[in-house]
MARKOLTI-809898 format. One record per atom (N, C-alpha, C): residue in three letters; x, y, z. Coordinates in steps of 0.1 Angstrom, whole numbers. Layout:
BEGIN
<ALA; <X; Y; Z>>
...
REM end
This chain:
BEGIN
<MET; <503; 416; 712>>
<MET; <499; 408; 700>>
<MET; <509; 409; 690>>
<GLU; <513; 423; 686>>
<GLU; <524; 426; 678>>
<GLU; <536; 418; 680>>
<ARG; <540; 417; 691>>
<ARG; <551; 409; 694>>
<ARG; <552; 396; 692>>
<ILE; <539; 390; 696>>
<ILE; <537; 375; 693>>
<ILE; <536; 372; 679>>
<ALA; <531; 381; 671>>
<ALA; <531; 380; 655>>
<ALA; <544; 381; 650>>
<ALA; <554; 389; 656>>
<ALA; <566; 393; 649>>
<ALA; <576; 381; 654>>
<SER; <572; 374; 662>>
<SER; <580; 363; 669>>
<SER; <579; 349; 660>>
<GLN; <568; 349; 653>>
<GLN; <563; 336; 647>>
<GLN; <574; 327; 639>>
<LYS; <582; 335; 632>>
<LYS; <593; 329; 623>>
<LYS; <604; 323; 634>>
<VAL; <606; 330; 644>>
<VAL; <617; 325; 653>>
<VAL; <612; 313; 661>>
<LEU; <599; 316; 664>>
<LEU; <592; 304; 673>>
<LEU; <592; 291; 664>>
<VAL; <587; 293; 653>>
<VAL; <585; 280; 644>>
<VAL; <599; 273; 641>>
<GLY; <608; 282; 639>>
<GLY; <622; 276; 637>>
<GLY; <627; 270; 648>>
<TYR; <626; 275; 660>>
<TYR; <630; 270; 674>>
<TYR; <624; 257; 675>>
<ILE; <610; 256; 675>>
<ILE; <603; 244; 678>>
<ILE; <606; 233; 667>>
<ARG; <607; 237; 655>>
<ARG; <611; 226; 645>>
<ARG; <623; 221; 646>>
<THR; <633; 228; 652>>
<THR; <647; 221; 655>>
<THR; <646; 211; 667>>
<LEU; <634; 213; 674>>
<LEU; <634; 203; 686>>
<LEU; <624; 191; 683>>
<VAL; <614; 195; 673>>
<VAL; <604; 185; 670>>
<VAL; <605; 182; 654>>
<MET; <607; 170; 651>>
<MET; <609; 167; 638>>
<MET; <597; 168; 629>>
<ASP; <587; 163; 636>>
<ASP; <572; 163; 628>>
<ASP; <566; 176; 626>>
<VAL; <565; 181; 614>>
<VAL; <559; 193; 612>>
<VAL; <546; 196; 618>>
<ASP; <537; 186; 618>>
<ASP; <524; 186; 623>>
<ASP; <524; 188; 638>>
<ASP; <534; 182; 645>>
<ASP; <534; 183; 659>>
<ASP; <540; 197; 662>>
<ALA; <550; 201; 654>>
<ALA; <557; 213; 657>>
<ALA; <545; 225; 656>>
<ASP; <537; 224; 646>>
<ASP; <528; 234; 644>>
<ASP; <517; 234; 655>>
<ASP; <513; 222; 661>>
<ASP; <505; 220; 672>>
<ASP; <511; 229; 685>>
<ILE; <524; 224; 686>>
<ILE; <531; 232; 697>>
<ILE; <532; 246; 697>>
<LEU; <534; 251; 683>>
<LEU; <535; 265; 681>>
<LEU; <521; 272; 685>>
<GLN; <509; 265; 682>>
<GLN; <497; 272; 685>>
<GLN; <495; 271; 700>>
<GLU; <498; 261; 707>>
<GLU; <498; 262; 721>>
<GLU; <506; 270; 728>>
<THR; <518; 274; 721>>
<THR; <528; 284; 726>>
<THR; <520; 297; 726>>
<ASN; <515; 301; 713>>
<ASN; <508; 313; 710>>
<ASN; <497; 316; 721>>
<VAL; <489; 305; 725>>
<VAL; <478; 305; 735>>
<VAL; <485; 309; 748>>
<VAL; <495; 303; 752>>
<VAL; <501; 306; 765>>
<VAL; <509; 321; 763>>
<LEU; <515; 324; 754>>
<LEU; <520; 337; 754>>
<LEU; <509; 348; 754>>
<TRP; <498; 345; 749>>
<TRP; <486; 356; 750>>
<TRP; <480; 356; 762>>
<ARG; <480; 344; 768>>
<ARG; <473; 343; 782>>
<ARG; <484; 348; 792>>
<ARG; <496; 348; 790>>
<ARG; <506; 352; 801>>
<ARG; <514; 365; 797>>
<ALA; <505; 371; 787>>
<ALA; <513; 384; 783>>
<ALA; <517; 395; 794>>
<GLY; <508; 394; 804>>
<GLY; <510; 403; 816>>
<GLY; <523; 401; 824>>
<GLU; <529; 389; 821>>
<GLU; <540; 385; 830>>
<GLU; <553; 387; 822>>
<TYR; <552; 392; 811>>
<TYR; <564; 394; 802>>
<TYR; <571; 407; 808>>
<ASP; <583; 406; 810>>
<ASP; <592; 416; 815>>
<ASP; <599; 426; 803>>
<PRO; <593; 436; 800>>
<PRO; <597; 445; 790>>
<PRO; <614; 448; 789>>
<SER; <621; 446; 800>>
<SER; <635; 447; 801>>
<SER; <643; 436; 794>>
<MET; <636; 425; 791>>
<MET; <642; 414; 785>>
<MET; <637; 413; 769>>
<LYS; <644; 405; 761>>
<LYS; <640; 405; 746>>
<LYS; <627; 395; 747>>
<PHE; <619; 400; 740>>
<PHE; <605; 393; 738>>
<PHE; <608; 379; 734>>
<THR; <616; 378; 722>>
<THR; <619; 364; 717>>
<THR; <625; 355; 726>>
<THR; <635; 360; 735>>
<THR; <639; 353; 746>>
<THR; <629; 347; 754>>
<TRP; <620; 355; 759>>
<TRP; <609; 351; 767>>
<TRP; <599; 342; 760>>
<ALA; <597; 344; 747>>
<ALA; <588; 335; 739>>
<ALA; <594; 320; 739>>
<CYS; <607; 321; 735>>
<CYS; <613; 307; 733>>
<CYS; <614; 300; 746>>
<GLY; <614; 307; 757>>
<GLY; <613; 301; 770>>
<GLY; <600; 294; 772>>
<VAL; <589; 301; 768>>
<VAL; <576; 295; 768>>
<VAL; <575; 283; 758>>
<ALA; <581; 285; 747>>
<ALA; <581; 274; 738>>
<ALA; <589; 262; 742>>
<LYS; <599; 264; 750>>
<LYS; <606; 253; 754>>
<LYS; <598; 245; 764>>
<ARG; <591; 252; 772>>
<ARG; <582; 246; 783>>
<ARG; <571; 238; 777>>
<GLN; <565; 243; 765>>
<GLN; <555; 236; 756>>
<GLN; <562; 225; 750>>
<VAL; <573; 225; 745>>
<VAL; <581; 214; 739>>
<VAL; <582; 202; 750>>
<LEU; <587; 207; 762>>
<LEU; <588; 196; 772>>
<LEU; <575; 190; 776>>
<ALA; <565; 199; 777>>
<ALA; <551; 192; 781>>
<ALA; <547; 184; 771>>
<TRP; <549; 187; 757>>
<TRP; <545; 177; 747>>
<TRP; <552; 164; 748>>
<ALA; <565; 165; 751>>
<ALA; <573; 153; 751>>
<ALA; <570; 145; 763>>
<ARG; <566; 151; 775>>
<ARG; <561; 144; 786>>
<ARG; <549; 137; 783>>
<ASP; <540; 144; 778>>
<ASP; <525; 139; 773>>
<ASP; <527; 128; 763>>
<ARG; <537; 129; 754>>
<ARG; <539; 119; 744>>
<ARG; <544; 106; 750>>
<GLY; <551; 107; 762>>
<GLY; <557; 95; 768>>
<GLY; <572; 93; 762>>
<ARG; <578; 84; 767>>
<ARG; <591; 80; 763>>
<ARG; <591; 76; 749>>
<ASP; <599; 82; 740>>
<ASP; <600; 79; 727>>
<ASP; <616; 76; 724>>
<ARG; <619; 66; 719>>
<ARG; <634; 63; 718>>
<ARG; <641; 72; 706>>
<HIS; <631; 80; 699>>
<HIS; <636; 88; 690>>
<HIS; <637; 102; 694>>
<LEU; <633; 105; 707>>
<LEU; <632; 118; 711>>
<LEU; <643; 121; 721>>
<PHE; <650; 130; 719>>
<PHE; <661; 136; 727>>
<PHE; <660; 150; 731>>
<LEU; <657; 152; 743>>
<LEU; <655; 167; 748>>
<LEU; <663; 167; 761>>
<ASP; <672; 178; 759>>
<ASP; <681; 181; 769>>
<ASP; <678; 196; 774>>
<ALA; <678; 199; 786>>
<ALA; <673; 213; 790>>
<ALA; <684; 223; 785>>
<ALA; <698; 218; 787>>
<ALA; <708; 227; 783>>
<ALA; <709; 230; 767>>
<LEU; <706; 219; 761>>
<LEU; <705; 220; 745>>
<LEU; <691; 230; 743>>
<LEU; <681; 229; 748>>
<LEU; <670; 237; 745>>
<LEU; <673; 251; 750>>
<ASP; <681; 254; 760>>
<ASP; <685; 269; 762>>
<ASP; <694; 274; 752>>
<ASP; <704; 264; 748>>
<ASP; <713; 269; 738>>
<ASP; <706; 273; 723>>
<LEU; <698; 263; 721>>
<LEU; <690; 265; 708>>
<LEU; <681; 279; 709>>
<ALA; <675; 280; 721>>
<ALA; <667; 293; 723>>
<ALA; <676; 305; 721>>
<GLU; <688; 304; 728>>
<GLU; <696; 317; 725>>
<GLU; <701; 319; 711>>
<ARG; <705; 308; 704>>
<ARG; <708; 309; 691>>
<ARG; <696; 314; 682>>
<ALA; <684; 309; 683>>
<ALA; <672; 314; 677>>
<ALA; <669; 329; 680>>
<THR; <672; 334; 691>>
<THR; <671; 349; 695>>
<THR; <681; 355; 687>>
<ALA; <693; 350; 688>>
<ALA; <704; 358; 681>>
<ALA; <702; 359; 665>>
<GLN; <696; 348; 659>>
<GLN; <693; 349; 646>>
<GLN; <683; 358; 644>>
<ALA; <672; 359; 651>>
<ALA; <661; 369; 649>>
<ALA; <667; 384; 651>>
<ASP; <674; 386; 660>>
<ASP; <680; 398; 662>>
<ASP; <688; 403; 649>>
<LEU; <696; 393; 644>>
<LEU; <704; 396; 633>>
<LEU; <696; 398; 621>>
<GLY; <685; 391; 619>>
<GLY; <675; 393; 608>>
<GLY; <668; 407; 609>>
<GLU; <665; 410; 622>>
<GLU; <658; 424; 623>>
<GLU; <669; 436; 620>>
<ALA; <681; 434; 624>>
<ALA; <692; 443; 621>>
<ALA; <693; 444; 606>>
<ARG; <695; 432; 600>>
<ARG; <696; 434; 585>>
<ARG; <684; 440; 577>>
<ALA; <672; 437; 581>>
<ALA; <660; 442; 578>>
<ALA; <659; 458; 578>>
<ALA; <664; 463; 591>>
<ALA; <665; 477; 594>>
<ALA; <675; 483; 584>>
<ALA; <687; 477; 583>>
<ALA; <696; 481; 574>>
<ALA; <693; 482; 559>>
<LEU; <684; 472; 554>>
<LEU; <680; 472; 542>>
<LEU; <671; 483; 540>>
<ARG; <661; 487; 549>>
<ARG; <653; 497; 548>>
<ARG; <660; 511; 546>>
<LEU; <670; 512; 555>>
<LEU; <679; 525; 554>>
<LEU; <685; 526; 539>>
<CYS; <690; 515; 536>>
<CYS; <698; 514; 524>>
<CYS; <689; 516; 510>>
<LEU; <678; 511; 512>>
<LEU; <668; 514; 502>>
<LEU; <663; 528; 500>>
<ALA; <663; 534; 511>>
<ALA; <659; 549; 511>>
<ALA; <672; 557; 506>>
<LYS; <682; 552; 503>>
<LYS; <694; 559; 499>>
<LYS; <695; 558; 483>>
<LEU; <687; 549; 477>>
<LEU; <687; 547; 462>>
<LEU; <679; 560; 456>>
<THR; <681; 560; 444>>
<THR; <673; 570; 437>>
<THR; <660; 564; 434>>
<ASP; <649; 573; 432>>
<ASP; <635; 569; 429>>
<ASP; <635; 558; 419>>
<HIS; <644; 560; 408>>
<HIS; <644; 551; 397>>
<HIS; <649; 537; 400>>
<GLN; <659; 538; 410>>
<GLN; <666; 525; 413>>
<GLN; <656; 517; 422>>
<ARG; <648; 524; 432>>
<ARG; <638; 518; 440>>
<ARG; <627; 513; 430>>
<GLN; <623; 520; 422>>
<GLN; <612; 515; 413>>
<GLN; <616; 501; 406>>
<LEU; <629; 501; 401>>
<LEU; <633; 490; 394>>
<LEU; <633; 477; 403>>
<ILE; <637; 480; 416>>
<ILE; <638; 468; 427>>
<ILE; <624; 465; 430>>
<ARG; <615; 475; 433>>
<ARG; <600; 471; 434>>
<ARG; <593; 462; 424>>
<GLN; <597; 468; 411>>
<GLN; <591; 460; 400>>
<GLN; <597; 446; 398>>
<ARG; <611; 444; 400>>
<ARG; <616; 431; 400>>
<ARG; <610; 422; 411>>
<TYR; <608; 426; 424>>
<TYR; <605; 418; 432>>
<TYR; <589; 418; 436>>
<HIS; <582; 424; 427>>
<HIS; <569; 423; 427>>
<HIS; <563; 408; 423>>
<PRO; <554; 403; 430>>
<PRO; <551; 389; 427>>
<PRO; <550; 385; 411>>
<GLN; <546; 395; 403>>
<GLN; <547; 391; 389>>
<GLN; <559; 397; 382>>
<GLY; <568; 401; 390>>
<GLY; <581; 408; 384>>
<GLY; <590; 397; 379>>
<SER; <594; 401; 368>>
<SER; <605; 392; 360>>
<SER; <613; 402; 351>>
<VAL; <624; 399; 348>>
<VAL; <634; 408; 341>>
<VAL; <628; 409; 327>>
<GLN; <623; 396; 322>>
<GLN; <618; 397; 309>>
<GLN; <605; 405; 308>>
<ARG; <596; 404; 317>>
<ARG; <584; 413; 317>>
<ARG; <588; 428; 316>>
<MET; <598; 430; 326>>
<MET; <603; 445; 328>>
<MET; <607; 450; 315>>
<ALA; <615; 442; 308>>
<ALA; <621; 445; 296>>
<ALA; <611; 449; 285>>
<GLU; <601; 440; 285>>
<GLU; <591; 442; 275>>
<GLU; <582; 454; 278>>
<LEU; <580; 458; 290>>
<LEU; <573; 470; 294>>
<LEU; <582; 483; 292>>
<SER; <595; 482; 294>>
<SER; <602; 493; 292>>
<SER; <608; 497; 280>>
<GLY; <609; 485; 272>>
<GLY; <615; 487; 259>>
<GLY; <631; 485; 258>>
<ARG; <635; 482; 271>>
<ARG; <650; 479; 272>>
<ARG; <653; 464; 271>>
<SER; <665; 460; 268>>
<SER; <668; 447; 268>>
<SER; <669; 439; 281>>
<THR; <667; 427; 281>>
<THR; <668; 419; 293>>
<THR; <682; 420; 300>>
<ASN; <692; 420; 290>>
<ASN; <706; 422; 295>>
<ASN; <708; 434; 302>>
<ALA; <703; 446; 296>>
<ALA; <706; 458; 303>>
<ALA; <699; 459; 316>>
<LEU; <687; 454; 316>>
<LEU; <680; 454; 329>>
<LEU; <688; 446; 339>>
<SER; <692; 434; 335>>
<SER; <699; 425; 344>>
<SER; <710; 432; 351>>
<VAL; <719; 438; 343>>
<VAL; <731; 446; 346>>
<VAL; <726; 456; 355>>
<ALA; <716; 464; 352>>
<ALA; <712; 474; 361>>
<ALA; <708; 469; 375>>
<LEU; <701; 458; 375>>
<LEU; <696; 451; 388>>
<LEU; <708; 448; 396>>
<ASN; <717; 440; 389>>
<ASN; <729; 436; 396>>
<ASN; <737; 446; 402>>
<ARG; <737; 459; 396>>
<ARG; <746; 470; 401>>
<ARG; <737; 474; 414>>
<ILE; <725; 476; 412>>
<ILE; <717; 480; 425>>
<ILE; <718; 470; 436>>
<ARG; <718; 457; 432>>
<ARG; <719; 447; 445>>
<ARG; <732; 448; 451>>
<ARG; <743; 449; 442>>
<ARG; <756; 452; 447>>
<ARG; <758; 463; 457>>
<LYS; <750; 474; 451>>
<LYS; <750; 487; 460>>
<LYS; <744; 484; 473>>
<LEU; <732; 478; 472>>
<LEU; <727; 475; 485>>
<LEU; <733; 466; 494>>
<GLN; <740; 455; 490>>
<GLN; <747; 448; 497>>
<GLN; <759; 454; 504>>
<GLU; <766; 463; 497>>
<GLU; <776; 471; 503>>
<GLU; <771; 480; 514>>
<CYS; <761; 485; 511>>
<CYS; <754; 494; 520>>
<CYS; <750; 487; 533>>
<ILE; <745; 477; 531>>
<ILE; <741; 469; 542>>
<ILE; <753; 464; 550>>
<THR; <763; 459; 545>>
<THR; <775; 453; 551>>
<THR; <780; 467; 559>>
<HIS; <782; 478; 553>>
<HIS; <785; 490; 558>>
<HIS; <779; 495; 571>>
<THR; <765; 494; 570>>
<THR; <756; 498; 580>>
<THR; <757; 489; 592>>
<MET; <758; 476; 589>>
<MET; <758; 466; 599>>
<MET; <771; 467; 607>>
<GLY; <783; 470; 599>>
<GLY; <796; 470; 605>>
<GLY; <796; 483; 613>>
<SER; <790; 494; 608>>
<SER; <789; 506; 618>>
<SER; <782; 506; 629>>
<ALA; <773; 496; 628>>
<ALA; <763; 494; 642>>
<ALA; <769; 484; 649>>
<GLY; <779; 479; 647>>
<GLY; <785; 467; 655>>
<GLY; <780; 455; 652>>
<GLY; <771; 453; 642>>
<GLY; <765; 440; 639>>
<GLY; <773; 434; 627>>
REM end
C-alpha cells in the first residue's frame, strides 16, 4: 500500500503523457491502482516498484485505447510506452535521491536556520509576516533565506555528486 501511494506522482505523470484528457488519465490511474492492489502478490521485490507499476499502467492505457476504439488523435506505440515508463522511473528515482539529499542537508543546518526555513515554507509563511513577528527587516530576512537556500543547494549538489547522482 505504501509503495502504491508513493508511486502516484510518477504514475499520474506517466499516464498523462500518454492520455491528453485529464479525466481519462485520472480514470486510468484509478484502474491502475486497483490492478496494483489486486496483483500486489505478483510484484518481484528485486525490481523497482515504479518500473513494475508503470508496466501495469501501460497495460491499462493500452486497454483504455482498445476499449475506446480507433481514434485518429490517439497514437500509442509499445516502444514509446516502454521508453516513457523508463524515463518516468528515472525521474522518480532522481526525485527520491534529491529529497533524501535535502533531508540530509537540512539536518546540517543550525536550529535557527532550520526554523527560518520551516517558517518561510509554512502555508502561511511569508517574508513580510516573518519580519513583523521577528522585528527584523524584510530585506535582512530575504538575505538570510537566500544564503540558507544557496547553502542547501550547494549541499544537495555535493551530496548528489558524491552519491553518483
